[in-house]
C-alpha positions as CSV (number, residue, x, y, z in Angstrom):
1,M,0.0,0.0,0.0
2,R,1.5,3.4,-0.9
3,C,1.7,5.9,1.9
4,W,1.2,9.7,1.5
5,S,4.1,11.9,0.6
6,G,3.5,14.4,3.4
7,L,6.1,12.9,5.7
8,R,9.3,14.8,6.2
9,G,12.7,13.1,6.0
10,G,15.7,13.8,8.1
11,R,16.7,17.0,6.2
12,G,13.2,18.4,5.8
13,K,12.7,16.6,2.4
14,R,9.5,14.9,1.5
15,A,9.6,11.2,2.2
16,D,7.5,8.7,0.2
17,C,7.0,5.4,1.9
18,D,5.2,2.1,1.6
19,C,2.7,1.3,4.3
20,E,1.9,-2.3,5.3
21,P,-0.4,-3.5,8.0
22,K,1.4,-6.1,10.1
23,G,-1.3,-7.7,12.2
24,S,-3.8,-6.4,14.7
25,G,-3.0,-2.7,15.5
26,V,0.5,-2.6,13.8
27,L,1.5,-0.5,10.8
28,E,4.9,-0.5,9.2
29,L,6.2,2.4,7.1
30,E,9.1,1.5,4.9
31,F,11.2,4.1,3.1
32,A,13.2,4.0,-0.1
33,D,16.5,3.7,1.8
34,G,15.2,0.6,3.7
35,S,14.6,2.3,7.0
36,R,11.3,1.8,8.8
37,I,8.9,3.2,11.3
38,V,6.6,0.8,13.2
39,V,3.4,2.2,14.7
40,N,1.7,-0.1,17.2
41,R,-1.6,0.3,19.1
42,H,-1.1,-0.6,22.7
43,S,-4.7,-1.1,23.9
44,A,-4.0,-2.0,27.5
45,A,-2.1,1.3,28.1
46,R,-4.4,3.2,25.7
47,Q,-1.4,4.5,23.8
48,I,0.2,4.5,20.4
49,W,3.8,3.3,20.4
50,V,6.2,4.3,17.6
51,A,9.6,2.7,17.0
52,A,12.0,4.7,14.7
53,R,15.7,4.9,14.2
54,S,15.7,8.0,16.6
55,G,14.1,5.9,19.4
56,G,10.9,4.6,20.8
57,Y,7.9,6.9,21.6
58,H,4.7,6.5,23.5
59,F,1.7,8.7,22.9
60,R,-1.5,9.0,24.9
61,W,-4.8,10.6,24.0
62,D,-5.4,13.7,26.1
63,G,-8.9,14.3,24.8
64,S,-7.9,16.3,21.7
65,H,-4.3,15.3,20.7
66,W,-1.9,12.4,20.9
67,V,0.7,13.6,23.4
68,D,4.3,12.2,23.9
69,T,4.3,10.7,27.4
70,R,7.9,11.9,28.0
71,E,8.3,15.2,26.3
72,S,4.6,16.3,26.0
73,G,5.0,17.0,22.3
74,E,2.2,16.0,19.9
75,L,2.3,13.0,17.6
76,L,1.8,14.9,14.4
77,A,4.5,17.4,15.4
78,A,7.1,14.8,16.5
79,R,10.3,14.9,14.5
80,L,11.1,11.2,14.1
81,S,14.2,10.1,12.3
82,W,14.1,7.0,10.2
């Protein structure tokens, strides 16, 4: 499945990627250079977990946004490096 091209790469460039569901609640984004981001729904904790080259991130719903549990940044504003 082709992913949208609105993602930004490490140097602010647009990054096309392929998206593939990997089972219940898991989505894998694969980029042209072979790097990946894995997005996982963690139902028990009511969080979204993201694994990227830059590290692991946990986001919780605060009623209006997905917020990083460590740094309080928003999911859609997070600068993930893959």
